[in-house]
C-alpha positions as a Markdown table, in Angstrom:
| # | Residue | x | y | z |
|---|---|---|---|---|
| 1 | Unk | 88.4 | 97.2 | 67.0 |
| 2 | Unk | 86.6 | 94.6 | 68.6 |
| 3 | Unk | 86.1 | 93.4 | 72.2 |
| 4 | Unk | 88.6 | 90.7 | 71.1 |
| 5 | Unk | 91.3 | 93.3 | 70.9 |
| 6 | Unk | 90.6 | 94.0 | 74.7 |
| 7 | Unk | 90.9 | 90.4 | 75.7 |
| 8 | Unk | 93.7 | 89.8 | 78.2 |
| 9 | Unk | 95.8 | 86.9 | 78.5 |
| 10 | Unk | 95.8 | 84.7 | 81.5 |
| 11 | Unk | 97.9 | 81.8 | 82.2 |
| 12 | Unk | 95.3 | 79.5 | 83.9 |
| 13 | Unk | 92.7 | 79.2 | 86.3 |
| 14 | Unk | 92.9 | 81.3 | 89.6 |
| 15 | Unk | 92.6 | 78.5 | 92.4 |
| 16 | Unk | 94.5 | 79.9 | 95.4 |
| 17 | Unk | 92.8 | 82.2 | 98.0 |
| 18 | Unk | 94.7 | 85.6 | 98.1 |
| 19 | Unk | 96.5 | 86.4 | 101.2 |
| 20 | Unk | 95.3 | 90.0 | 101.0 |
| 21 | Unk | 92.8 | 90.9 | 103.8 |
| 22 | Unk | 90.3 | 93.7 | 104.5 |
| 23 | Unk | 90.3 | 95.2 | 101.0 |
| 24 | Unk | 87.6 | 95.6 | 98.3 |
| 25 | Unk | 87.9 | 92.7 | 95.8 |
| 26 | Unk | 87.2 | 93.4 | 92.1 |
| 27 | Unk | 85.5 | 90.6 | 90.0 |
| 28 | Unk | 86.7 | 89.4 | 86.9 |
| 29 | Unk | 83.3 | 90.5 | 85.2 |
| 30 | Unk | 83.9 | 94.1 | 86.1 |
| 31 | Unk | 84.5 | 96.3 | 83.2 |
| 32 | Unk | 85.4 | 99.9 | 82.4 |
| 33 | Unk | 83.8 | 101.1 | 79.2 |
| 34 | Unk | 86.2 | 102.5 | 76.6 |
| 35 | Unk | 83.9 | 105.0 | 74.9 |
| 36 | Unk | 83.3 | 107.7 | 77.8 |
| 37 | Unk | 80.6 | 109.9 | 75.9 |
| 38 | Unk | 77.3 | 108.4 | 76.8 |
| 39 | Unk | 75.6 | 109.3 | 73.7 |
| 40 | Unk | 78.1 | 106.8 | 71.9 |
| 41 | Unk | 77.9 | 103.8 | 73.9 |
| 42 | Unk | 75.9 | 101.0 | 72.2 |
| 43 | Unk | 74.6 | 98.1 | 73.3 |
| 44 | Unk | 77.4 | 96.3 | 73.4 |
| 45 | Unk | 80.2 | 98.9 | 74.3 |
| 46 | Unk | 84.2 | 98.0 | 74.2 |
| 47 | Unk | 85.4 | 97.7 | 77.5 |
| 48 | Unk | 88.8 | 97.5 | 79.4 |
| 49 | Unk | 88.6 | 94.9 | 82.3 |
| 50 | Unk | 89.0 | 96.8 | 85.4 |
| 51 | Unk | 91.9 | 96.3 | 87.9 |
| 52 | Unk | 92.2 | 95.6 | 91.3 |
| 53 | Unk | 92.5 | 92.8 | 94.2 |
| 54 | Unk | 90.8 | 89.5 | 93.2 |
| 55 | Unk | 89.8 | 86.7 | 95.7 |
| 56 | Unk | 91.5 | 84.4 | 93.9 |
| 57 | Unk | 95.0 | 84.3 | 92.4 |
| 58 | Unk | 97.0 | 81.8 | 90.4 |
| 59 | Unk | 100.6 | 82.0 | 91.5 |
| 60 | Unk | 101.5 | 80.6 | 94.8 |
| 61 | Unk | 103.5 | 83.8 | 96.7 |
| 62 | Unk | 105.3 | 81.1 | 98.7 |
| 63 | Unk | 106.9 | 79.6 | 95.8 |
| 64 | Unk | 107.2 | 82.6 | 93.2 |
| 65 | Unk | 110.2 | 84.7 | 92.6 |
| 66 | Unk | 109.8 | 88.2 | 90.6 |
| 67 | Unk | 112.2 | 90.6 | 88.8 |
| 68 | Unk | 111.7 | 94.2 | 88.1 |
| 69 | Unk | 113.3 | 96.2 | 84.9 |
| 70 | Unk | 113.2 | 99.6 | 83.7 |
| 71 | Unk | 114.1 | 100.4 | 80.4 |
| 72 | Unk | 114.1 | 103.4 | 77.6 |
| 73 | Unk | 114.5 | 107.0 | 79.0 |
| 74 | Unk | 114.4 | 108.1 | 82.3 |
| 75 | Unk | 111.1 | 109.6 | 83.8 |
| 76 | Unk | 109.9 | 111.2 | 87.1 |
| 77 | Unk | 108.5 | 108.5 | 89.5 |
| 78 | Unk | 110.6 | 105.6 | 88.6 |
| 79 | Unk | 111.8 | 104.9 | 91.8 |
| 80 | Unk | 108.3 | 105.4 | 93.3 |
| 81 | Unk | 106.8 | 102.5 | 91.1 |
| 82 | Unk | 110.4 | 100.3 | 92.0 |
| 83 | Unk | 109.4 | 100.7 | 95.7 |
| 84 | Unk | 105.6 | 100.2 | 95.4 |
| 85 | Unk | 106.2 | 96.9 | 93.6 |
| 86 | Unk | 108.7 | 95.7 | 96.0 |
| 87 | Unk | 106.4 | 96.5 | 98.7 |
| 88 | Unk | 103.2 | 95.3 | 97.4 |
| 89 | Unk | 105.2 | 91.9 | 96.5 |
| 90 | Unk | 106.1 | 91.4 | 100.0 |
| 91 | Unk | 102.4 | 92.1 | 101.1 |
| 92 | Unk | 101.3 | 89.1 | 99.4 |
| 93 | Unk | 104.4 | 86.9 | 100.5 |
| 94 | Unk | 106.6 | 86.9 | 97.9 |
| 95 | Unk | 109.7 | 86.1 | 99.1 |
| 96 | Unk | 112.2 | 87.3 | 96.4 |
| 97 | Unk | 112.2 | 90.2 | 94.1 |
| 98 | Unk | 115.2 | 91.0 | 91.8 |
| 99 | Unk | 116.1 | 94.2 | 90.4 |
| 100 | Unk | 117.2 | 93.7 | 86.7 |
| 101 | Unk | 120.1 | 96.4 | 85.9 |
| 102 | Unk | 120.2 | 98.5 | 82.7 |
| 103 | Unk | 116.8 | 97.2 | 81.3 |
| 104 | Unk | 116.8 | 94.1 | 79.1 |
| 105 | Unk | 120.2 | 94.2 | 78.7 |
| 106 | Unk | 120.3 | 92.9 | 82.3 |
| 107 | Unk | 118.7 | 89.7 | 81.4 |
| 108 | Unk | 121.3 | 88.6 | 78.7 |
| 109 | Unk | 124.0 | 87.0 | 80.7 |
| 110 | Unk | 126.7 | 88.0 | 78.1 |
| 111 | Unk | 126.8 | 91.5 | 79.6 |
| 112 | Unk | 127.5 | 90.0 | 83.2 |
| 113 | Unk | 125.5 | 92.5 | 84.8 |
| 114 | Unk | 124.5 | 90.6 | 88.2 |
| 115 | Unk | 120.8 | 91.4 | 89.3 |
| 116 | Unk | 120.0 | 93.2 | 92.9 |
| 117 | Unk | 118.1 | 91.9 | 95.7 |
| 118 | Unk | 115.2 | 94.1 | 96.3 |
| 119 | Unk | 114.2 | 94.4 | 100.0 |
| 120 | Unk | 111.6 | 96.7 | 101.6 |
| 121 | Unk | 115.0 | 98.3 | 103.6 |
| 122 | Unk | 116.7 | 98.9 | 100.3 |
| 123 | Unk | 114.0 | 100.7 | 98.4 |
| 124 | Unk | 112.5 | 102.3 | 101.9 |
| 125 | Unk | 113.6 | 106.0 | 100.5 |
| 126 | Unk | 114.3 | 105.6 | 96.9 |
| 127 | Unk | 111.4 | 107.7 | 95.8 |
| 128 | Unk | 113.2 | 110.9 | 96.9 |
| 129 | Unk | 115.6 | 110.5 | 94.2 |
| 130 | Unk | 115.1 | 111.1 | 90.4 |
| 131 | Unk | 116.1 | 108.4 | 87.9 |
| 132 | Unk | 116.4 | 104.7 | 88.6 |
| 133 | Unk | 118.3 | 102.9 | 91.1 |
| 134 | Unk | 118.2 | 100.1 | 88.6 |
| 135 | Unk | 119.6 | 102.0 | 85.4 |
| 136 | Unk | 118.1 | 101.8 | 82.1 |
| 137 | Unk | 119.2 | 101.1 | 78.5 |
| 138 | Unk | 117.8 | 101.1 | 75.0 |
| 139 | Unk | 118.2 | 98.6 | 72.2 |
| 140 | Unk | 117.0 | 94.8 | 71.5 |
| 141 | Unk | 118.1 | 91.9 | 73.2 |
| 142 | Unk | 117.7 | 88.2 | 72.2 |
| 143 | Unk | 114.2 | 87.4 | 73.1 |
| 144 | Unk | 115.3 | 83.5 | 73.5 |
| 145 | Unk | 118.1 | 84.3 | 75.8 |
| 146 | Unk | 116.1 | 86.5 | 78.0 |
| 147 | Unk | 113.6 | 83.6 | 78.5 |
| 148 | Unk | 116.3 | 81.3 | 79.1 |
| 149 | Unk | 117.4 | 83.6 | 81.8 |
| 150 | Unk | 114.1 | 84.2 | 83.5 |
| 151 | Unk | 113.6 | 80.1 | 83.6 |
| 152 | Unk | 117.2 | 79.6 | 84.9 |
| 153 | Unk | 116.4 | 82.1 | 87.7 |
| 154 | Unk | 112.9 | 80.6 | 88.3 |
| 155 | Unk | 111.2 | 83.9 | 87.8 |
| 156 | Unk | 107.7 | 83.5 | 87.2 |
| 157 | Unk | 106.9 | 87.2 | 87.1 |
| 158 | Unk | 108.3 | 89.9 | 85.1 |
| 159 | Unk | 107.5 | 93.7 | 85.6 |
| 160 | Unk | 108.8 | 95.9 | 82.6 |
| 161 | Unk | 108.6 | 99.5 | 83.2 |
| 162 | Unk | 108.8 | 101.7 | 80.2 |
| 163 | Unk | 107.4 | 103.0 | 76.9 |
| 164 | Unk | 106.2 | 101.9 | 73.8 |
| 165 | Unk | 109.5 | 100.0 | 72.8 |
| 166 | Unk | 109.9 | 98.4 | 76.2 |
| 167 | Unk | 106.3 | 97.2 | 75.8 |
| 168 | Unk | 106.9 | 95.6 | 72.5 |
| 169 | Unk | 109.8 | 94.1 | 74.1 |
| 170 | Unk | 107.9 | 92.7 | 76.7 |
| 171 | Unk | 105.2 | 91.4 | 74.3 |
| 172 | Unk | 107.6 | 89.6 | 72.5 |
| 173 | Unk | 109.0 | 87.8 | 75.5 |
| 174 | Unk | 105.7 | 86.9 | 76.6 |
| 175 | Unk | 104.9 | 85.4 | 73.2 |
| 176 | Unk | 108.2 | 83.6 | 73.6 |
| 177 | Unk | 107.0 | 82.3 | 77.1 |
| 178 | Unk | 103.7 | 81.4 | 75.7 |
| 179 | Unk | 105.3 | 79.2 | 72.8 |
| 180 | Unk | 107.5 | 77.1 | 75.6 |
| 181 | Unk | 104.3 | 76.8 | 77.5 |
| 182 | Unk | 105.9 | 78.6 | 80.6 |
| 183 | Unk | 103.9 | 79.6 | 83.4 |
| 184 | Unk | 105.5 | 83.4 | 83.6 |
| 185 | Unk | 103.4 | 86.5 | 84.1 |
| 186 | Unk | 104.8 | 89.8 | 82.0 |
| 187 | Unk | 103.4 | 92.8 | 83.1 |
| 188 | Unk | 104.0 | 96.4 | 82.0 |
| 189 | Unk | 104.0 | 99.6 | 83.7 |
| 190 | Unk | 103.6 | 102.1 | 81.1 |
| 191 | Unk | 106.0 | 105.2 | 81.5 |
| 192 | Unk | 106.6 | 107.8 | 79.0 |
| 193 | Unk | 107.1 | 111.3 | 80.0 |
| 194 | Unk | 105.5 | 112.6 | 76.6 |
| 195 | Unk | 102.2 | 110.9 | 77.8 |
| 196 | Unk | 102.0 | 109.3 | 74.1 |
| 197 | Unk | 100.6 | 105.6 | 74.8 |
| 198 | Unk | 97.3 | 105.0 | 73.4 |
| 199 | Unk | 94.2 | 103.5 | 75.4 |
| 200 | Unk | 96.0 | 105.4 | 78.7 |
| 201 | Unk | 94.6 | 108.7 | 79.6 |
| 202 | Unk | 97.8 | 109.6 | 81.5 |
| 203 | Unk | 101.2 | 107.8 | 82.3 |
| 204 | Unk | 103.4 | 108.5 | 85.3 |
| 205 | Unk | 106.0 | 111.3 | 85.2 |
| 206 | Unk | 103.8 | 113.5 | 83.1 |
| 207 | Unk | 102.3 | 115.8 | 85.6 |
| 208 | Unk | 105.6 | 116.4 | 87.2 |
| 209 | Unk | 106.9 | 117.1 | 83.9 |
| 210 | Unk | 104.5 | 120.0 | 83.4 |
| 211 | Unk | 105.1 | 121.4 | 86.5 |
| 212 | Unk | 108.9 | 121.4 | 86.3 |
| 213 | Unk | 108.5 | 122.7 | 82.5 |
| 214 | Unk | 106.5 | 125.7 | 83.9 |
| 215 | Unk | 109.3 | 126.9 | 86.0 |
| 216 | Unk | 111.5 | 127.3 | 82.8 |
| 217 | Unk | 108.7 | 129.1 | 81.1 |
| 218 | Unk | 109.1 | 131.6 | 84.0 |
| 219 | Unk | 112.7 | 131.9 | 83.5 |
| 220 | Unk | 112.2 | 132.6 | 79.6 |
| 221 | Unk | 109.5 | 135.3 | 80.5 |
| 222 | Unk | 111.9 | 136.9 | 82.8 |
| 223 | Unk | 114.7 | 136.6 | 80.3 |
| 224 | Unk | 112.5 | 138.0 | 77.7 |
| 225 | Unk | 111.2 | 140.8 | 79.8 |
| 226 | Unk | 114.6 | 141.8 | 80.8 |
| 227 | Unk | 115.5 | 142.9 | 77.4 |
| 228 | Unk | 114.1 | 144.9 | 74.3 |
| 229 | Unk | 112.4 | 142.7 | 72.1 |
| 230 | Unk | 113.2 | 139.9 | 74.3 |
| 231 | Unk | 112.3 | 136.2 | 73.0 |
| 232 | Unk | 112.8 | 133.5 | 75.1 |
| 233 | Unk | 112.7 | 129.9 | 73.5 |
| 234 | Unk | 112.0 | 126.8 | 75.7 |
| 235 | Unk | 112.0 | 123.4 | 73.9 |
| 236 | Unk | 110.5 | 120.4 | 76.2 |
| 237 | Unk | 110.2 | 116.8 | 75.2 |
| 238 | Unk | 107.6 | 115.5 | 73.0 |
| 239 | Unk | 109.1 | 113.5 | 69.9 |
| 240 | Unk | 105.5 | 113.0 | 68.3 |
| 241 | Unk | 102.8 | 114.3 | 70.8 |
| 242 | Unk | 103.1 | 117.7 | 72.2 |
| 243 | Unk | 101.5 | 117.1 | 75.3 |
| 244 | Unk | 103.8 | 118.5 | 77.8 |
| 245 | Unk | 104.0 | 121.9 | 75.6 |
| 246 | Unk | 100.3 | 122.0 | 75.4 |
| 247 | Unk | 99.7 | 121.4 | 79.1 |
| 248 | Unk | 102.7 | 123.8 | 80.3 |
| 249 | Unk | 101.1 | 126.5 | 78.2 |
| 250 | Unk | 97.6 | 125.9 | 79.7 |
| 251 | Unk | 99.5 | 126.2 | 83.0 |
| 252 | Unk | 101.6 | 128.9 | 82.8 |
| 253 | Unk | 100.2 | 132.5 | 81.6 |
| 254 | Unk | 103.8 | 133.5 | 80.2 |
| 255 | Unk | 103.7 | 131.1 | 77.2 |
| 256 | Unk | 102.8 | 133.3 | 74.1 |
| 257 | Unk | 103.4 | 130.7 | 71.6 |
| 258 | Unk | 103.0 | 126.9 | 71.4 |
| 259 | Unk | 104.5 | 124.5 | 68.8 |
| 260 | Unk | 103.6 | 121.1 | 68.6 |
| 261 | Unk | 104.6 | 118.1 | 66.3 |
| 262 | Unk | 100.7 | 117.5 | 65.5 |
| 263 | Unk | 100.3 | 121.1 | 63.8 |
| 264 | Unk | 102.7 | 122.0 | 60.9 |
| 265 | Unk | 103.6 | 125.8 | 60.3 |
| 266 | Unk | 105.6 | 127.9 | 58.1 |
| 267 | Unk | 108.3 | 130.2 | 58.8 |
| 268 | Unk | 107.8 | 133.5 | 56.5 |
| 269 | Unk | 105.1 | 132.4 | 53.9 |
| 270 | Unk | 101.4 | 130.9 | 54.1 |
| 271 | Unk | 98.3 | 131.2 | 56.1 |
| 272 | Unk | 100.3 | 129.8 | 58.8 |
| 273 | Unk | 103.5 | 131.8 | 59.0 |
| 274 | Unk | 105.0 | 132.2 | 62.2 |
| 275 | Unk | 107.7 | 134.7 | 61.8 |
| 276 | Unk | 105.7 | 137.7 | 60.6 |
| 277 | Unk | 103.2 | 136.7 | 63.9 |
| 278 | Unk | 106.1 | 137.2 | 65.9 |
| 279 | Unk | 107.3 | 140.3 | 64.5 |
| 280 | Unk | 103.8 | 142.1 | 65.1 |
| 281 | Unk | 103.9 | 140.5 | 68.7 |
| 282 | Unk | 107.2 | 142.1 | 69.3 |
| 283 | Unk | 106.5 | 145.7 | 67.9 |
| 284 | Unk | 103.4 | 145.8 | 70.5 |
| 285 | Unk | 104.6 | 143.9 | 73.3 |
| 286 | Unk | 108.6 | 143.8 | 72.7 |
| 287 | Unk | 108.8 | 140.3 | 74.4 |
| 288 | Unk | 107.8 | 137.1 | 73.6 |
| 289 | Unk | 108.1 | 133.3 | 75.0 |
| 290 | Unk | 108.0 | 130.5 | 72.9 |
| 291 | Unk | 107.4 | 126.8 | 74.3 |
| 292 | Unk | 108.0 | 124.4 | 71.5 |
| 293 | Unk | 107.8 | 120.3 | 71.5 |
| 294 | Unk | 111.0 | 118.4 | 70.3 |
| 295 | Unk | 109.4 | 117.1 | 67.6 |
| 296 | Unk | 107.7 | 120.1 | 65.9 |
| 297 | Unk | 108.7 | 122.0 | 63.1 |
| 298 | Unk | 110.3 | 118.9 | 61.5 |
| 299 | Unk | 108.9 | 119.7 | 58.1 |
| 300 | Unk | 111.1 | 122.6 | 58.2 |
| 301 | Unk | 114.3 | 120.7 | 57.9 |
| 302 | Unk | 115.8 | 119.8 | 54.4 |
| 303 | Unk | 115.2 | 116.2 | 53.9 |
| 304 | Unk | 118.3 | 113.8 | 55.0 |
| 305 | Unk | 118.8 | 110.3 | 55.9 |
| 306 | Unk | 116.8 | 109.1 | 58.9 |
| 307 | Unk | 118.6 | 108.5 | 62.1 |
| 308 | Unk | 117.3 | 106.5 | 65.1 |
| 309 | Unk | 118.1 | 105.8 | 68.3 |
| 310 | Unk | 118.9 | 102.2 | 69.8 |
| 311 | Unk | 115.1 | 101.9 | 70.3 |
| 312 | Unk | 114.4 | 102.6 | 67.1 |
| 313 | Unk | 113.0 | 106.0 | 67.8 |
| 314 | Unk | 113.5 | 108.6 | 64.8 |
| 315 | Unk | 116.2 | 111.2 | 65.9 |
| 316 | Unk | 114.8 | 114.7 | 65.5 |
| 317 | Unk | 116.4 | 117.6 | 64.3 |
| 318 | Unk | 116.7 | 120.5 | 67.0 |
| 319 | Unk | 113.9 | 122.6 | 66.1 |
| 320 | Unk | 114.9 | 125.0 | 69.2 |
| 321 | Unk | 118.0 | 126.1 | 67.5 |
| 322 | Unk | 116.5 | 126.5 | 64.1 |
| 323 | Unk | 114.1 | 129.0 | 65.6 |
| 324 | Unk | 116.6 | 130.8 | 67.3 |
| 325 | Unk | 118.5 | 131.3 | 63.8 |
| 326 | Unk | 115.5 | 131.9 | 61.8 |
| 327 | Unk | 114.3 | 134.5 | 64.2 |
| 328 | Unk | 117.6 | 136.2 | 64.0 |
| 329 | Unk | 117.7 | 136.4 | 60.4 |
| 330 | Unk | 114.2 | 137.4 | 60.1 |
| 331 | Unk | 114.5 | 140.3 | 62.4 |
| 332 | Unk | 117.9 | 141.4 | 60.9 |
| 333 | Unk | 116.2 | 141.5 | 57.7 |
| 334 | Unk | 113.3 | 144.0 | 59.0 |
| 335 | Unk | 115.9 | 146.0 | 60.7 |
| 336 | Unk | 114.1 | 144.8 | 64.3 |
| 337 | Unk | 116.7 | 144.7 | 67.5 |
| 338 | Unk | 116.0 | 141.4 | 69.2 |
| 339 | Unk | 117.8 | 139.4 | 71.8 |
| 340 | Unk | 116.9 | 135.6 | 72.0 |
| 341 | Unk | 117.4 | 133.0 | 74.9 |
| 342 | Unk | 117.3 | 129.5 | 74.2 |
| 343 | Unk | 116.5 | 127.1 | 77.1 |
| 344 | Unk | 116.7 | 123.3 | 76.4 |
| 345 | Unk | 115.6 | 121.7 | 80.1 |
| 346 | Unk | 114.7 | 118.3 | 78.6 |
| 347 | Unk | 116.9 | 115.7 | 80.4 |
| 348 | Unk | 116.6 | 118.3 | 83.4 |
| 349 | Unk | 112.8 | 117.5 | 83.4 |
| 350 | Unk | 113.1 | 113.9 | 83.0 |
| 351 | Unk | 115.5 | 113.5 | 86.0 |
| 352 | Unk | 113.9 | 114.9 | 88.6 |
| 353 | Unk | 111.6 | 113.0 | 91.4 |
| 354 | Unk | 107.8 | 112.6 | 91.0 |
| 355 | Unk | 106.0 | 115.1 | 93.4 |
| 356 | Unk | 102.2 | 115.3 | 94.8 |
| 357 | Unk | 99.8 | 113.7 | 93.1 |
| 358 | Unk | 102.3 | 112.0 | 90.6 |
| 359 | Unk | 104.0 | 110.0 | 93.3 |
| 360 | Unk | 100.6 | 108.7 | 94.6 |
| 361 | Unk | 99.7 | 107.8 | 90.8 |
| 362 | Unk | 103.1 | 105.6 | 90.6 |
| 363 | Unk | 102.0 | 103.8 | 93.7 |
| 364 | Unk | 98.6 | 102.9 | 92.7 |
| 365 | Unk | 99.8 | 102.0 | 89.1 |
| 366 | Unk | 102.5 | 99.6 | 90.9 |
| 367 | Unk | 100.2 | 98.1 | 93.3 |
| 368 | Unk | 97.5 | 97.0 | 90.4 |
| 369 | Unk | 100.4 | 95.8 | 88.8 |
| 370 | Unk | 101.1 | 93.4 | 91.4 |
| 371 | Unk | 97.3 | 92.5 | 91.8 |
| 372 | Unk | 97.4 | 91.5 | 87.9 |
| 373 | Unk | 100.6 | 89.3 | 88.2 |
| 374 | Unk | 99.5 | 87.2 | 90.9 |
| 375 | Unk | 96.1 | 86.4 | 89.1 |
| 376 | Unk | 98.5 | 85.1 | 86.5 |
| 377 | Unk | 97.3 | 87.7 | 83.8 |
| 378 | Unk | 100.3 | 88.3 | 81.7 |
| 379 | Unk | 101.2 | 90.1 | 78.2 |
| 380 | Unk | 99.3 | 93.5 | 79.2 |
| 381 | Unk | 99.8 | 96.8 | 80.2 |
| 382 | Unk | 98.3 | 98.5 | 83.8 |
| 383 | Unk | 96.3 | 101.5 | 82.5 |
| 384 | Unk | 94.3 | 104.3 | 83.6 |
| 385 | Unk | 91.0 | 105.4 | 82.0 |
| 386 | Unk | 88.0 | 107.5 | 83.1 |
| 387 | Unk | 89.3 | 107.5 | 86.7 |
| 388 | Unk | 89.6 | 104.0 | 86.8 |
| 389 | Unk | 92.6 | 101.4 | 86.5 |
| 390 | Unk | 92.5 | 99.1 | 83.8 |
| 391 | Unk | 94.0 | 96.1 | 81.9 |
| 392 | Unk | 95.3 | 96.6 | 78.6 |
| 393 | Unk | 96.8 | 94.1 | 76.1 |
| 394 | Unk | 100.1 | 95.0 | 75.1 |
| 395 | Unk | 99.4 | 94.7 | 71.3 |
| 396 | Unk | 96.3 | 97.4 | 71.6 |
| 397 | Unk | 98.4 | 100.1 | 73.9 |
| 398 | Unk | 101.1 | 99.7 | 71.0 |
| 399 | Unk | 99.0 | 99.6 | 68.2 |
| 400 | Unk | 99.0 | 103.6 | 67.7 |
| 401 | Unk | 100.5 | 106.5 | 69.2 |
| 402 | Unk | 98.2 | 109.1 | 71.3 |
| 403 | Unk | 98.5 | 112.3 | 69.5 |
| 404 | Unk | 96.8 | 115.5 | 70.6 |
| 405 | Unk | 93.6 | 116.2 | 68.0 |
| 406 | Unk | 93.8 | 119.6 | 66.6 |
| 407 | Unk | 89.8 | 120.0 | 67.1 |
| 408 | Unk | 89.8 | 118.9 | 70.7 |
| 409 | Unk | 88.6 | 121.0 | 73.3 |
| 410 | Unk | 92.1 | 121.0 | 74.8 |
| 411 | Unk | 93.9 | 122.4 | 71.7 |
| 412 | Unk | 91.1 | 124.9 | 71.2 |
| 413 | Unk | 91.8 | 126.2 | 74.9 |
| 414 | Unk | 95.5 | 126.3 | 73.7 |
| 415 | Unk | 94.9 | 128.5 | 70.9 |
| 416 | Unk | 92.5 | 130.8 | 72.8 |
| 417 | Unk | 95.5 | 131.8 | 75.0 |
| 418 | Unk | 98.5 | 132.2 | 72.4 |
| 419 | Unk | 99.4 | 134.7 | 69.6 |
| 420 | Unk | 99.6 | 131.7 | 66.8 |
């Protein structure tokens, strides 16, 4: 990487005074260092542009129209972000904010989905509800048609709330806008319950997901303890990254096993065989709780045709059901009585409303997204790094998927608490 990879696109010179008063203003020269280890910071360290309110803005609020959409899967905090975007835009004096229904689909007239006029009154209490008042969808739409719609509606600010697939779609839109030499800002508020977007230390909804997962781990523990040789299996989301599983394991002492996509394992044979370890646990404790990310253990399935969802994500085979079946067969082969309870709370976890600090984080992300948009920044994601809000180019954020490093302090801590 070079510093050029961290460069943020801008529609033009900021020549208007901001209407925001009594705020701490951020200078465009302020940066947030990417490398957080002081020993590794060189003379010219890579750095993010610092987010925040600027004294000068690009878009004239009185003549601006904004649009907000949510795409991809649900996540705690979507309504919090929508609400905060609307209120922050109103503070700038933007008179019209549209809610685009069902993601990018709502920007294609062929689907006949009329936008919603978002007002402070309409969004007043939506943060109390899970999901999104705008609806969401997966799949691609014609980028040229989307930009045609934005131009026809005189929208000059577009907020896309979503994960890496949504971000790639936003990048394509920003590039088409640039090709047409239009003055439309495209800003992404990163949403992924899996917490797997790179160059961002945490995404909204993740903390709520971890807290909610804890409740199911406790239920699985109660079920396991209630039976002789009881085994509780809890499958949480995490297609390619096991952040929810790892954090929930650290947060809940009842999790005895943590299986994640980043670390392969064997069932019966090998140095990292799971079933013999579980048998030993049952012989000693007579109960066990297994916390497994949905993408873990995919190497255990027989090779077959790769299936993808509408967003292009590879669909995972059900590791929870496989574990349930394999545990039952292995224990029967060794004449060991076992009772297995399998809990899959994935959609429950992602559908709840954001709580506590997570809800605050949603609001701060949204506010910084509006600040960035009003200054004409585009083709970027609002990030968070080392305690600071940042501006991250979409291309950089989607260049790789953030995974748990097996030699990291986090995973080392997990391994000290579990049996396997």
